C-alpha positions as CSV (number, residue, x, y, z in Angstrom):
1,X,0.0,0.0,0.0
2,X,1.3,3.5,-0.9
3,X,2.8,5.6,1.9
4,X,0.1,8.3,1.5
5,X,-2.6,5.7,1.8
6,X,-1.2,4.4,5.1
7,X,-1.2,8.0,6.3
8,X,-4.8,8.3,5.2
9,X,-5.8,5.1,6.9
10,X,-4.1,6.2,10.1
11,X,-6.0,9.5,10.1
12,X,-9.3,7.7,9.4
13,X,-8.6,5.4,12.4
14,X,-7.8,8.3,14.7
15,X,-10.8,10.2,13.6
16,X,-12.9,7.1,14.3
17,X,-11.3,6.8,17.8
18,X,-11.8,10.5,18.5
19,X,-15.5,10.2,17.6
20,X,-15.9,7.2,19.9
21,X,-14.0,9.1,22.7
22,X,-16.4,12.0,22.4
23,X,-19.4,9.6,22.8
24,X,-17.9,7.3,25.5
25,X,-14.5,6.2,26.8
26,X,-14.6,2.6,25.7
27,X,-11.9,0.7,23.8
28,X,-12.6,0.1,20.1
29,X,-11.7,-3.1,18.3
30,X,-9.6,-3.3,15.2
31,X,-12.6,-5.0,13.6
32,X,-14.8,-2.0,14.2
33,X,-12.2,0.4,12.7
34,X,-11.5,-1.9,9.8
35,X,-15.2,-1.9,8.9
36,X,-15.2,1.9,8.8
37,X,-12.0,2.0,6.8
38,X,-13.0,-0.8,4.5
39,X,-9.9,-2.9,5.0
40,X,-8.6,-5.8,7.1
41,X,-8.3,-5.7,10.9
42,X,-4.7,-7.1,10.5
43,X,-3.8,-4.0,8.4
44,X,-5.4,-1.7,10.9
45,X,-3.5,-3.4,13.8
46,X,-0.2,-2.7,11.9
47,X,-1.1,1.0,11.5
48,X,-2.3,1.3,15.1
49,X,1.0,-0.4,16.2
50,X,2.9,2.5,14.6
51,X,0.6,5.0,16.3
52,X,1.1,3.2,19.7
53,X,4.9,3.4,19.3
54,X,4.4,7.2,18.9
55,X,2.2,7.3,22.0
56,X,-0.9,8.4,20.1
57,X,-3.0,5.4,21.0
58,X,-3.2,2.8,23.8
59,X,-4.1,-0.9,23.4
60,X,-5.7,-3.2,25.9
61,X,-5.6,-7.0,25.4
62,X,-7.9,-9.6,26.9
63,X,-11.0,-9.3,29.0
64,X,-14.2,-7.6,27.9
65,X,-12.7,-4.2,27.3
66,X,-10.3,-5.2,24.5
67,X,-9.2,-2.8,21.8
68,X,-7.7,0.6,21.1
69,X,-8.3,4.2,22.2
70,X,-6.6,7.6,22.0
71,X,-3.8,8.1,24.5
72,X,-4.2,11.9,24.2
73,X,-6.8,14.5,23.7
74,X,-7.6,14.7,20.0
75,X,-7.1,18.5,20.2
76,X,-3.4,17.8,20.9
77,X,-2.7,15.3,18.2
78,X,-1.7,17.0,15.0
79,X,-1.7,15.6,11.5
80,X,2.1,16.1,11.6
81,X,2.3,13.8,14.7
82,X,0.5,11.1,12.7
83,X,2.6,11.7,9.6
84,X,5.8,11.3,11.7
85,X,4.5,8.1,13.2
86,X,3.5,6.5,9.9
87,X,6.0,7.8,7.3
88,X,9.5,6.6,7.8
89,X,11.0,7.8,4.5
90,X,11.3,11.2,3.0
91,X,8.3,12.2,0.9
92,X,10.4,12.4,-2.2
93,X,13.3,10.1,-3.0
94,X,16.3,10.6,-5.3
95,X,17.4,8.3,-8.1
96,X,17.9,4.6,-7.2
97,X,21.0,4.6,-9.4
98,X,23.7,7.3,-9.7
99,X,23.1,9.7,-12.6
100,X,26.0,10.2,-15.0
101,X,28.6,12.8,-13.7
102,X,29.6,13.2,-17.4
103,X,26.3,14.9,-18.1
104,X,25.3,18.5,-17.1
105,X,21.8,17.3,-16.0
106,X,23.1,14.1,-14.5
107,X,25.7,15.9,-12.4
108,X,23.4,18.7,-11.2
109,X,20.0,17.2,-10.9
110,X,20.3,15.6,-7.4
111,X,21.4,18.7,-5.5
112,X,18.8,20.8,-7.3
113,X,16.1,18.3,-6.5
114,X,17.2,17.9,-2.9
115,X,16.7,21.6,-2.2
116,X,13.3,21.6,-3.9
117,X,12.2,18.4,-2.2
118,X,13.4,19.6,1.2
119,X,11.6,22.9,0.9
120,X,8.4,21.2,-0.3
121,X,8.4,18.7,2.5
122,X,9.0,21.4,5.1
123,X,6.1,23.4,3.8
124,X,3.8,20.3,3.8
125,X,4.8,19.5,7.4
126,X,4.2,23.1,8.5
127,X,0.7,22.8,7.0
128,X,0.0,19.4,8.6
129,X,1.0,20.9,12.0
130,X,-1.9,23.3,11.7
131,X,-4.6,20.6,12.0
132,X,-5.5,18.3,14.8
133,X,-7.5,15.1,14.9
134,X,-10.3,17.2,16.4
135,X,-10.2,19.5,13.3
136,X,-10.3,16.4,11.1
137,X,-13.2,14.9,13.0
138,X,-15.2,18.1,12.8
139,X,-14.7,18.5,9.1
140,X,-15.6,14.8,8.5
141,X,-18.9,15.2,10.4
142,X,-19.6,18.5,8.5
143,X,-19.1,16.7,5.2
144,X,-21.2,13.7,6.3
145,X,-24.1,16.0,7.2
146,X,-23.8,17.8,3.9
147,X,-23.9,14.6,2.0
148,X,-26.8,13.3,4.0
149,X,-29.0,16.4,3.4
């Protein structure tokens, strides 16, 4: 699955957990989240595992109250926090093979791209840091209500 898709699934799962947190404080199963996302519970558990390592969610095993829930207030979890938890590589990658140093383009393309890529990724991260899971949940509910009317 594409990196951007994993990020989107993580955001979907956190918005789902934030909605449940607002209505009660129960743990939510990976099956419930997977149903909402439209994917497998195994994939959801992998995503939630990365979010757990970043201290964004808690997991409880065994008993009647098994599942996942937010470990923080959704107002304090930014989309950048989620991005950093899920994405392990730079947004843009350079060539997989070394371009020719005998060519003007081959010799200069990587430093030129690095600067552009770094600036673009920095701008994107600054934008993601402006939104919280609470913002995402509110926008999601707004769009749901518009689609239902």
